[in-house]
C-alpha positions as CSV (number, residue, x, y, z in Angstrom):
1,M,39.8,-3.1,65.0
2,V,37.6,-4.0,62.3
3,A,37.9,-7.6,62.5
4,R,37.4,-7.7,66.3
5,G,34.2,-5.8,65.7
6,V,33.1,-8.7,63.1
7,L,33.9,-11.4,65.3
8,A,32.2,-9.9,68.1
9,A,29.0,-9.9,65.9
10,R,29.4,-13.2,64.9
11,F,29.9,-14.5,68.5
12,A,26.7,-12.7,69.5
13,L,24.8,-14.6,66.8
14,E,26.3,-18.1,67.7
15,E,25.4,-17.2,71.6
16,E,21.8,-16.2,71.1
17,G,21.1,-19.0,68.6
18,L,20.1,-16.8,65.9
19,G,20.5,-19.7,63.2
20,Q,16.8,-20.1,63.6
21,L,15.9,-16.7,63.3
22,C,13.8,-15.6,60.3
23,S,15.2,-13.7,57.4
24,R,16.2,-10.1,57.5
25,K,16.6,-7.7,54.6
26,L,20.0,-6.4,53.5
27,S,19.4,-3.8,50.9
28,R,21.6,-1.6,48.9
29,A,20.5,-1.3,45.3
30,G,18.3,-4.4,45.6
31,E,16.8,-6.8,48.4
32,L,18.6,-10.0,49.6
33,F,16.7,-12.4,51.9
34,P,19.2,-14.8,53.5
35,R,17.7,-17.5,55.8
36,W,20.4,-18.3,58.6
37,E,19.7,-21.6,59.2
38,S,23.2,-23.0,59.4
39,P,26.7,-22.0,60.1
40,R,27.5,-21.7,56.4
41,S,24.5,-19.3,55.9
42,S,25.9,-17.1,58.9
43,E,29.1,-17.1,57.3
44,F,27.3,-15.4,54.1
45,C,25.4,-12.9,56.5
46,L,28.7,-12.1,58.2
47,F,30.3,-11.3,54.8
48,A,27.5,-8.5,54.6
49,L,28.0,-7.3,58.0
50,G,31.7,-6.9,57.2
51,F,31.0,-5.0,54.2
52,H,28.7,-3.0,56.1
53,L,31.3,-2.3,58.8
54,L,34.1,-1.4,56.4
55,F,32.3,0.9,54.0
56,G,29.0,1.9,55.9
57,T,26.7,1.5,52.7
58,F,24.6,-1.4,53.7
59,R,21.9,-1.0,56.0
60,L,19.9,-3.7,58.1
61,Q,16.4,-3.5,59.1
62,R,14.1,-5.7,60.7
63,V,11.3,-8.0,59.0
64,T,8.7,-6.3,60.9
65,K,7.2,-3.2,59.7
66,T,9.6,-0.8,61.2
67,G,11.7,2.0,59.5
68,P,15.3,1.6,58.6
69,I,17.5,1.6,61.5
70,S,21.0,3.1,61.6
71,S,24.2,1.3,61.1
72,T,25.4,1.3,64.6
73,D,22.0,-0.1,65.8
74,A,21.7,-2.7,63.4
75,L,24.6,-4.8,64.8
76,G,23.4,-4.1,68.3
77,H,19.8,-6.1,67.2
78,F,21.8,-9.1,66.4
79,I,23.6,-9.2,69.7
80,S,21.8,-10.9,72.9
81,P,20.3,-8.4,75.5
82,R,23.1,-8.7,78.2
83,F,26.0,-7.8,75.3
84,R,23.7,-5.0,73.6
85,F,25.0,-1.6,73.5
86,A,25.4,1.1,71.1
87,F,28.8,1.4,69.4
88,T,29.3,4.3,67.1
89,S,32.8,3.7,66.0
90,L,35.3,1.1,65.7
91,P,36.7,1.3,69.4
92,S,33.6,0.5,70.5
93,A,33.6,-2.6,68.0
94,N,36.9,-3.4,69.8
95,R,35.2,-3.4,73.4
96,A,32.5,-5.8,72.3
97,Y,35.3,-8.2,71.0
98,Y,36.9,-8.4,74.2
99,Q,33.6,-9.1,76.0
100,L,32.7,-11.8,73.5
101,S,35.9,-13.2,73.2
102,K,34.8,-15.0,76.6
103,L,32.9,-17.5,74.5
104,K,35.6,-18.5,72.4
105,N,36.2,-21.6,74.0
106,S,32.7,-22.9,73.1
107,N,33.1,-21.6,69.6
108,A,36.8,-22.2,68.7
109,H,36.0,-24.3,65.3
110,L,33.9,-21.1,64.3
111,L,36.4,-18.6,65.3
112,T,38.9,-20.2,62.7
113,A,36.6,-20.5,60.1
114,M,35.7,-16.9,60.6
115,K,39.0,-15.7,60.4
116,K,39.9,-17.4,57.1
117,M,36.7,-16.0,55.8
118,Y,37.2,-12.8,56.9
119,T,40.5,-12.4,55.4
120,L,39.3,-13.6,52.0
121,V,36.4,-11.1,52.2
122,L,38.5,-8.2,53.2
123,F,40.9,-8.9,50.3
124,V,38.1,-9.3,47.3
125,V,36.0,-6.6,48.6
126,G,38.7,-4.4,49.1
127,S,40.5,-5.0,45.8
128,F,37.2,-4.4,43.7
129,C,36.0,-1.5,45.5
130,L,39.5,0.2,45.6
131,N,40.1,-0.4,42.0
132,G,36.7,0.7,40.9
133,S,37.0,3.9,43.3
134,M,40.5,4.5,41.9
135,A,39.3,4.3,38.1
136,A,36.3,6.6,38.5
137,D,38.3,8.9,40.4
138,A,40.8,9.2,37.4
139,E,38.0,9.6,34.9
140,E,36.5,12.2,36.8
141,K,39.7,13.8,37.4
142,L,40.5,14.0,33.5
143,M,37.0,15.2,32.5
144,N,37.3,18.1,35.1
145,H,40.8,18.6,33.6
146,L,39.7,18.7,30.0
147,L,36.4,20.7,30.3
148,S,37.3,23.1,32.9
149,P,36.2,26.8,31.9
150,D,39.5,28.1,32.2
151,R,40.9,25.8,29.9
152,Y,38.3,24.9,27.2
153,N,35.7,26.9,25.6
154,K,33.1,25.2,23.4
155,L,32.2,28.1,21.4
156,I,35.8,28.7,19.8
157,R,36.9,26.7,16.8
158,P,39.7,24.3,17.9
159,A,42.4,25.9,15.8
160,V,45.9,27.1,17.0
161,N,45.5,30.5,15.1
162,S,42.9,32.1,13.2
163,S,44.7,30.9,9.8
164,Q,44.5,27.1,10.5
165,L,42.2,25.1,9.0
166,V,40.0,22.3,10.9
167,S,39.7,19.5,8.9
168,I,36.3,17.7,9.1
169,E,36.2,14.0,7.8
170,L,32.6,13.2,7.0
171,Q,31.0,9.7,5.9
172,V,27.4,9.0,5.6
173,S,26.2,5.5,6.6
174,L,22.8,4.6,5.6
175,A,20.7,2.9,7.8
176,Q,17.3,2.8,6.1
177,L,15.8,4.2,3.1
178,I,12.3,5.0,4.6
179,S,10.2,6.3,1.6
180,V,10.3,8.3,-1.6
181,N,7.3,10.3,-2.2
182,E,7.1,10.7,-6.1
183,R,4.4,13.4,-5.9
184,E,5.9,15.8,-3.2
185,Q,9.6,14.6,-4.7
186,I,10.8,14.1,-0.9
187,M,13.3,11.3,-0.2
188,T,13.4,10.3,3.7
189,T,16.4,8.5,4.9
190,N,17.7,7.0,8.4
191,V,21.5,7.8,8.1
192,W,24.4,7.9,10.4
193,L,26.7,11.3,10.2
194,N,30.3,10.1,10.9
195,Q,32.1,13.2,11.5
196,E,35.8,13.3,12.9
197,W,38.1,16.1,13.6
198,I,40.9,17.1,15.8
199,D,40.6,19.2,18.9
200,Y,44.2,19.9,20.4
201,R,42.5,21.0,23.6
202,L,41.2,17.9,24.2
203,S,44.3,15.7,24.5
204,W,46.1,13.9,27.2
205,K,48.9,11.7,28.4
206,P,47.5,8.3,29.3
207,S,50.1,7.6,31.9
208,D,49.0,10.6,34.0
209,Y,45.4,9.0,34.3
210,E,46.0,5.4,35.2
211,G,46.2,4.7,31.3
212,I,42.8,6.1,30.2
213,D,43.3,6.6,26.6
214,K,39.6,7.2,25.4
215,L,36.6,9.4,26.8
216,R,33.1,9.4,26.1
217,I,31.8,13.5,26.3
218,P,28.4,14.7,25.8
219,A,28.5,16.3,22.3
220,K,26.9,19.7,24.1
221,H,29.9,20.1,26.0
222,I,32.4,20.3,23.4
223,W,32.7,22.3,20.1
224,L,30.8,20.8,17.3
225,P,30.9,21.9,13.3
226,D,27.7,23.3,12.2
227,I,27.3,20.7,9.3
228,V,23.7,20.6,8.2
229,L,21.7,18.8,5.2
230,Y,21.8,21.8,2.9
231,N,18.9,20.3,0.5
232,N,16.6,19.9,3.2
233,A,12.9,19.9,2.3
234,D,11.1,19.9,5.8
235,G,12.6,22.5,8.0
236,T,14.9,20.0,10.2
237,Y,18.4,20.6,9.0
238,E,20.6,19.2,12.0
239,V,20.6,15.9,13.5
240,S,17.8,14.6,15.7
241,L,19.9,13.3,18.7
242,Y,23.1,14.8,20.1
243,T,24.8,11.7,21.1
244,N,28.2,11.3,23.0
245,A,31.4,11.9,21.1
246,I,34.8,9.5,21.6
247,V,37.8,11.7,22.7
248,K,41.0,9.9,22.1
249,N,44.2,10.9,24.0
250,N,45.7,12.5,20.9
251,G,42.8,15.1,20.7
252,S,40.8,13.1,17.7
253,I,37.0,13.5,18.0
254,R,34.5,10.8,16.5
255,W,31.0,11.8,16.5
256,L,28.2,9.6,15.2
257,P,24.6,11.1,15.5
258,P,21.9,9.5,13.9
259,A,19.6,11.7,11.8
260,I,16.2,11.2,9.9
261,Y,16.7,13.4,6.7
262,K,14.1,14.7,4.4
263,S,15.9,15.8,1.3
264,A,14.7,17.5,-2.0
265,C,14.9,14.8,-4.9
266,K,13.8,15.6,-8.4
267,I,12.0,12.4,-9.8
268,E,12.4,11.2,-13.4
269,V,9.2,9.7,-14.5
270,K,9.9,8.9,-17.8
271,H,10.5,5.2,-17.2
272,F,8.0,4.9,-14.2
273,P,7.4,2.1,-13.0
274,F,10.5,0.8,-14.4
275,D,12.4,4.0,-13.3
276,Q,16.0,4.8,-11.7
277,Q,16.0,7.7,-9.6
278,N,19.4,9.9,-8.4
279,C,18.6,11.4,-5.2
280,T,21.4,13.5,-3.3
281,L,22.2,14.7,0.3
282,K,24.2,17.7,0.3
283,F,26.2,18.5,3.5
284,R,28.0,21.8,4.3
285,S,28.8,24.1,7.1
286,W,26.1,26.6,8.0
287,T,28.4,29.5,8.8
288,Y,32.2,28.3,8.2
289,D,33.7,28.9,4.9
290,H,36.7,27.2,3.2
291,T,39.4,29.2,4.9
292,E,38.1,28.0,8.4
293,I,36.9,24.4,8.0
294,D,37.9,22.1,5.3
295,M,35.3,19.2,4.8
296,V,37.2,16.0,3.4
297,L,35.1,12.9,2.1
298,K,36.3,9.8,4.2
299,T,35.4,7.4,1.9
300,S,34.3,7.3,-1.7
301,M,31.1,5.5,-0.9
302,A,28.8,5.8,1.6
303,S,28.5,2.9,4.2
304,M,26.0,0.2,4.1
305,D,27.0,-2.0,7.1
306,D,23.8,-1.6,9.0
307,F,21.3,-1.0,6.2
308,T,17.8,-2.4,6.2
309,P,16.8,-3.5,2.7
310,S,13.8,-1.5,1.5
311,G,10.7,-3.2,0.2
312,E,10.1,-0.9,-2.4
313,W,13.7,0.4,-3.9
314,D,17.0,-1.4,-4.7
315,I,20.5,0.5,-3.8
316,V,22.4,0.6,-7.0
317,A,25.2,2.8,-5.8
318,L,26.0,5.6,-3.0
319,P,29.2,7.6,-4.6
320,G,30.1,10.4,-2.7
321,R,32.1,13.6,-4.0
322,R,33.4,17.1,-2.7
323,T,32.0,19.8,-4.4
324,V,33.4,23.2,-4.8
325,N,30.8,26.2,-5.6
326,P,31.8,27.6,-8.9
327,L,30.2,30.9,-8.1
328,D,31.9,31.0,-4.8
329,P,35.0,28.8,-4.1
330,N,35.1,29.9,-0.2
331,Y,32.1,27.4,0.3
332,V,32.5,23.6,-0.3
333,D,30.3,20.7,0.2
334,V,30.1,16.9,0.5
335,T,27.5,15.5,-1.6
336,Y,26.2,11.8,-1.8
337,D,24.3,10.4,-4.7
338,F,21.8,8.0,-3.8
339,I,21.1,5.9,-7.0
340,I,18.1,3.7,-6.5
341,K,16.1,1.5,-8.6
342,R,12.4,0.9,-7.9
343,K,11.1,-2.9,-7.7
344,P,8.3,-3.0,-10.5
345,L,6.5,-6.1,-8.9
346,F,4.1,-4.1,-6.8
347,Y,3.0,-1.7,-10.0
348,T,3.3,-4.4,-12.3
349,I,0.6,-6.7,-10.4
350,N,-1.7,-3.7,-9.3
351,L,-1.6,-1.6,-12.6
352,I,0.0,-3.0,-15.4
353,I,-1.4,-6.3,-15.7
354,P,-5.1,-4.9,-15.1
355,C,-4.7,-2.4,-17.9
356,V,-3.3,-5.0,-20.2
357,L,-6.4,-7.3,-19.4
358,I,-8.8,-4.5,-19.8
359,T,-7.2,-3.4,-23.4
360,S,-7.6,-7.1,-24.4
361,L,-11.1,-6.8,-23.9
362,A,-11.2,-4.3,-26.6
363,I,-10.4,-7.1,-29.0
364,L,-13.5,-8.7,-28.5
365,V,-15.4,-5.9,-29.9
366,F,-14.5,-7.2,-33.4
367,Y,-15.7,-10.6,-32.7
368,L,-19.3,-9.4,-31.9
369,P,-21.5,-9.6,-34.9
370,S,-21.4,-6.6,-37.1
371,D,-24.9,-5.7,-36.4
372,C,-24.5,-5.9,-32.8
373,G,-25.4,-2.6,-30.6
374,E,-23.4,-3.8,-27.6
375,K,-20.1,-3.5,-29.7
376,M,-20.3,0.2,-28.7
377,T,-21.3,-0.6,-25.0
378,L,-18.2,-2.6,-24.6
379,C,-15.8,-0.3,-26.3
380,I,-17.0,2.9,-24.0
381,S,-16.9,0.7,-21.1
382,V,-13.4,-0.2,-21.5
383,L,-12.6,3.3,-22.2
384,L,-13.8,4.4,-19.1
385,A,-12.1,1.7,-17.0
386,L,-8.8,3.0,-18.7
387,T,-9.6,6.5,-17.7
388,V,-10.0,5.4,-14.2
389,F,-6.3,3.8,-14.3
390,L,-5.2,7.1,-15.8
391,L,-6.6,9.0,-12.8
392,L,-4.8,6.7,-10.3
393,I,-1.6,7.4,-12.0
394,S,-2.0,11.0,-11.9
395,K,-2.0,10.7,-8.0
396,I,1.2,8.9,-7.7
397,V,3.6,10.7,-10.0
398,P,4.3,14.4,-9.7
399,P,2.4,16.6,-11.6
400,T,5.2,17.8,-14.1
401,S,5.1,18.7,-17.7
402,L,8.7,17.9,-18.4
403,D,7.9,13.9,-19.2
404,V,5.2,11.5,-19.2
405,P,5.7,8.4,-17.3
406,L,5.8,5.2,-19.2
407,I,2.6,3.8,-17.7
408,G,0.9,7.0,-18.7
409,K,2.2,6.6,-22.0
410,Y,0.6,3.0,-22.5
411,L,-2.6,4.1,-21.0
412,M,-3.0,6.9,-23.6
413,F,-1.9,4.5,-26.2
414,T,-4.5,1.9,-25.4
415,M,-7.3,4.8,-25.0
416,V,-6.3,5.7,-28.4
417,L,-6.8,2.1,-29.8
418,V,-10.0,1.9,-27.9
419,T,-11.3,5.0,-29.2
420,F,-10.3,3.7,-32.6
421,S,-12.3,0.6,-32.2
422,I,-15.2,2.9,-31.4
423,V,-15.1,4.6,-34.4
424,T,-14.4,1.2,-36.7
425,S,-17.7,0.2,-34.9
426,V,-19.4,3.2,-36.1
427,C,-18.1,2.7,-39.5
428,V,-18.9,-1.2,-39.6
429,L,-22.5,-0.5,-38.3
430,N,-23.2,2.1,-41.0
431,V,-22.0,-0.3,-43.8
432,H,-23.8,-3.3,-42.4
433,H,-27.1,-1.1,-42.7
434,R,-26.7,0.0,-46.0
435,S,-29.4,-1.0,-48.7
436,P,-29.5,-0.1,-52.6
437,S,-32.4,2.3,-52.0
438,T,-29.6,4.3,-50.2
439,H,-26.1,3.4,-51.5
440,T,-24.8,2.4,-54.5
441,M,-21.9,-0.2,-54.3
442,P,-19.3,1.2,-56.3
443,P,-17.0,-1.3,-58.5
444,W,-13.9,-0.9,-56.3
445,V,-15.6,-1.9,-53.0
446,K,-16.8,-5.2,-54.8
447,L,-13.4,-5.7,-56.0
448,V,-11.3,-5.0,-52.8
449,F,-13.7,-6.1,-50.4
450,L,-15.6,-8.9,-52.0
451,E,-12.9,-10.6,-54.1
452,R,-9.5,-9.6,-52.7
453,L,-9.4,-8.8,-49.3
454,P,-11.2,-12.2,-47.8
455,A,-8.7,-14.4,-49.1
456,Y,-6.0,-12.5,-47.2
457,L,-7.9,-12.1,-44.2
458,F,-8.5,-15.9,-44.1
459,M,-12.2,-15.4,-45.0
460,K,-14.3,-17.4,-47.7
461,R,-17.9,-16.6,-48.4
462,P,-20.5,-19.4,-48.6
463,D,-21.4,-20.4,-51.8
464,S,-25.1,-18.9,-52.8
465,N,-25.9,-20.8,-55.7
466,S,-27.3,-24.0,-54.5
467,P,-28.6,-27.0,-56.7
468,R,-32.0,-25.7,-56.4
469,Q,-31.2,-22.2,-57.2
470,K,-29.5,-22.7,-60.8
471,P,-31.1,-21.1,-63.5
472,C,-33.2,-23.2,-66.3
473,N,-31.8,-23.2,-69.9
474,C,-34.5,-22.7,-71.9
475,K,-32.3,-23.4,-75.0
476,K,-32.3,-27.2,-74.0
477,T,-34.4,-29.7,-75.7
478,K,-37.9,-30.3,-74.7
479,A,-36.9,-33.5,-73.1
480,E,-34.6,-31.4,-70.8
481,N,-36.5,-28.2,-70.6
482,P,-40.4,-28.7,-70.5
483,C,-41.0,-25.1,-69.7
484,M,-41.0,-24.6,-73.4
485,E,-44.1,-26.6,-74.1
486,P,-47.3,-24.5,-74.1
487,S,-49.5,-26.9,-72.6
488,D,-47.4,-26.7,-69.3
489,F,-47.7,-22.9,-69.2
490,Y,-50.5,-23.1,-66.4
491,K,-48.4,-25.8,-64.6
492,N,-45.4,-23.6,-64.5
493,S,-47.4,-20.4,-63.6
494,T,-49.4,-22.4,-60.9
495,Y,-46.0,-23.8,-59.9
496,F,-44.4,-20.5,-59.7
497,L,-47.3,-18.9,-57.7
498,N,-47.2,-21.9,-55.1
499,T,-43.4,-21.8,-54.7
500,A,-43.2,-18.1,-54.6
501,S,-45.7,-18.1,-51.9
502,T,-43.9,-20.8,-49.8
503,K,-40.3,-20.5,-50.6
504,R,-39.4,-17.3,-52.7
505,Y,-35.7,-18.4,-53.0
506,D,-36.2,-22.1,-54.2
507,M,-35.9,-21.0,-57.8
508,K,-34.5,-18.1,-60.1
509,V,-37.0,-15.5,-60.9
510,S,-35.3,-15.2,-64.2
511,E,-36.3,-18.7,-65.1
512,T,-40.2,-17.6,-64.7
513,L,-39.5,-14.7,-66.7
514,D,-38.1,-16.5,-69.4
515,N,-40.8,-19.0,-69.5
516,V,-43.2,-16.1,-69.6
517,S,-41.4,-14.4,-72.7
518,S,-41.6,-17.7,-74.2
519,H,-45.5,-18.4,-74.1
520,R,-45.9,-14.9,-75.1
521,D,-43.8,-15.5,-78.2
522,F,-45.8,-18.7,-78.7
523,R,-49.1,-17.2,-78.4
524,L,-47.7,-14.3,-81.1
525,R,-46.6,-17.1,-83.2
526,T,-49.8,-19.3,-83.1
527,G,-52.2,-16.5,-82.8
528,T,-53.8,-18.1,-79.8
529,K,-55.7,-15.5,-77.5
530,F,-56.4,-16.5,-74.1
531,S,-59.5,-15.2,-72.2
532,P,-59.5,-12.1,-70.2
533,E,-59.2,-14.0,-66.8
534,V,-56.3,-15.7,-68.0
535,Q,-54.6,-12.9,-69.8
536,E,-55.1,-11.2,-66.4
537,A,-53.5,-13.8,-64.3
538,I,-50.8,-14.0,-66.9
539,D,-50.0,-10.2,-66.2
540,G,-50.6,-10.5,-62.7
541,V,-47.8,-13.3,-62.5
542,S,-45.4,-11.3,-64.9
543,F,-45.6,-8.3,-62.3
544,I,-45.0,-10.6,-59.4
545,A,-42.1,-11.9,-61.0
546,E,-40.5,-8.9,-62.0
547,H,-41.2,-7.5,-58.4
548,M,-39.5,-10.8,-56.8
549,K,-36.5,-10.4,-59.2
550,S,-36.0,-6.9,-58.2
551,D,-36.4,-7.9,-54.3
552,D,-33.9,-10.5,-54.9
553,N,-31.4,-8.4,-56.6
554,D,-32.0,-5.8,-53.6
555,Q,-31.5,-8.6,-51.0
556,S,-28.4,-9.7,-52.9
557,V,-27.0,-6.0,-52.9
558,I,-27.9,-5.8,-48.8
559,E,-26.0,-9.2,-48.3
560,D,-23.0,-7.8,-50.4
561,W,-23.0,-5.0,-47.7
562,K,-23.1,-7.0,-44.8
563,Y,-20.3,-9.1,-46.0
564,V,-18.4,-5.9,-46.8
565,A,-19.1,-5.1,-42.9
566,M,-17.8,-8.3,-41.8
567,V,-14.8,-7.8,-44.1
568,V,-14.0,-4.4,-42.6
569,D,-14.5,-5.7,-39.1
570,R,-12.1,-8.5,-39.6
571,L,-9.3,-6.1,-41.0
572,F,-9.7,-3.7,-38.4
573,L,-9.3,-6.9,-35.8
574,W,-5.8,-7.6,-37.4
575,I,-5.0,-4.2,-37.5
576,F,-5.9,-3.4,-33.6
577,V,-4.2,-6.9,-32.7
578,L,-1.0,-5.9,-34.4
579,V,-0.5,-2.4,-33.3
580,C,-1.7,-3.2,-29.7
581,V,1.2,-5.8,-29.6
582,L,3.9,-3.8,-31.0
583,G,2.9,-1.0,-29.2
584,T,3.1,-2.8,-25.8
585,V,6.2,-4.4,-26.5
586,G,7.9,-1.3,-27.7
587,L,6.8,0.8,-24.6
588,F,7.5,-1.6,-22.3
589,L,11.1,-2.5,-23.7
590,Q,12.5,1.3,-23.4
591,P,13.4,0.7,-19.7
592,L,15.9,-2.0,-21.0
593,F,17.9,0.5,-22.8
594,Q,18.6,2.5,-19.6
595,N,22.0,2.6,-18.3
596,H,21.2,0.4,-15.4
597,T,23.7,-0.7,-12.8
598,A,23.3,-4.0,-10.8
599,A,22.0,-3.0,-7.2
600,I,23.8,-3.5,-4.1
601,N,23.2,-6.7,-1.9
602,P,23.7,-5.3,1.6
C-alpha cells in the first residue's frame, strides 16, 4: 500500500514535468533545498517523500510565502490537477496508484528504477529508525524502572540494613592551582572530586534491557554522600556543579563533579620567597559518622592527569591519607596534602636584585671624600629606599609574629648596615674637622691609625719632606752653611720675609730660628749693637718665625687628623663590604638546607 502511494506520487511528478520546477523546502531539524532537474534528483526527492509517507515527520511547503501545509495535501500539490485529490490514508494512496498506473507504459524504465530504490530506502530508513527507537525505548524503560517512586527513594542511605556501612571511595584530581593568597592564607584550587560507591537498588540485568550495562543519571535524582570540604575558607562547602552520575548494572556509581575550593592554608613565611608550603584539603561527611559511611582513600596520591601548570608554584607532592579524629573516633576524614614550592624568579627580579643594588650604593659612601657632606645625604636616601621595599613586603606576607620572612631579614640586615654607615660617616666627619685647638691627638691614635693600620689597609701616606723642606744643618762648615756668616744675616732675614710672604712652606721655620739665635749669639760674643730700627726688625722677624712655626705645627696636626679620618673611613669600608657579603650569602643560603623534594612534572 505504501509502495503504491509513493509510486503514484512519482508518476504524477513525471506526468506534469516537475523536473523543471523550482526548489521546494523539506524541513525537519533543518532546511533542504533539492532541485529537481533530472530523474536522479527526482529519485532523491522520492526518498524524502517515502520517508514522509512512512513516518509522517517530514512536512512539505511551497517556495511561496505560504504557511506549512498538511502532509496529505503536500503530495496532492505534486500531482497534476486532473489527478489531484486529498488522500488521508494509505488506502487513498492505493487508489491513486491504480489511477496513475495507466501511465506506466510511457514510464516503464522509471518504474523499474523506482522499485529498486524504494526497496533500498525502505530497508535503510526502517533499520535505523527501528533500532534507534528500540534502544531509546529500552533506556527509557530502564530509567523508569530504576527511579520509580515505589522502588527508589533518594533520601535513604543505600544500605540493606541500618548496621551496614556504605563505603565511599574518594580521590581528588587536581585540574589547576589557581592562586595562593599569602596575606589571607587561602589556597584556591580547581579539583575534580571522584566519588565511588555501590547502590544495590540501582542494579539490573543487561540482558533484560537489550544489553544496556551503563546509565548516566542526573546526580540530583539519586542518593549522594554529603561529603564537603571541612577546612573551607569562603562559605562554599559543596561542589559547584552537579553533573551526571555514571551507574553500572552491578549498582556501582561513579560521580565526578568539578569544584573550585578555597581552603584555609597556614603559610610559612620563614624562607619567603624561597619557601615551600603544605596546604591541605580535608573532606568528610557532614552528617554521617563512621557507623554509617566509611570513607576510603582510593589512591595514595591525588591525580594530576588533567593538571594545568601554574606560573607561580611547582607541585612537589600530593599525598593523601585517611585520618581518624582522636577526640571522636566515629568521625573519619580524607586529607590531601598539597606540598607546593614557589618559583622565586618573579621576586628575585622585582625585589631581591633591586635591594642588593640599592645596598651596594651604600658602599660608595665610603669612597666619597671624608669632608664631603653628601655622604650623609646618600646614606639617608639608601635607607629610605630600603624602607619602601620593606613596606612592599609587608603588603605581601601575612601579618604574623611567629616568623620573619627571609627577604624581610635581608632588608632589616641591610638597613642596619646603612644605619651603621651613617654613624661611621658622622664619626669620620667629626675626626676630619678636628684641630689642635679643640682636640689633642693621643699617642695610641698616632700609633694605630698613622703607623700600623695604613699598611694593613693598603694605604700609603705621601712623603711630606720634599727636598726644599729639609732643615738646614747649622753645624756644617761655612762653605756648606753660609747662614753662619754675620754679614749674611740681613740677606737671610730678607730672604725669609720674602719667602714667608710668598711660599710659607718652602723652608723650615726651625732653620730661620736657628739663624736668628746664631746671630744673637754672635752679637753677644762680639758686643756689636744694632740700631733700634734693625733691632725692631729682628724682633719682628723672630716673632713671625715663631708664629709661622706654631702654624706649621698646627697644620701638621690638622693633616694628621684628616689622615686618621681617611684611615677610619677605609677601615669601615672593608668592614661594611665583608659584613654585607657574608650576611647576604648566609641569608640566601638558608633555603638550600630545607628538606625540599623535586617538583612533579605533570
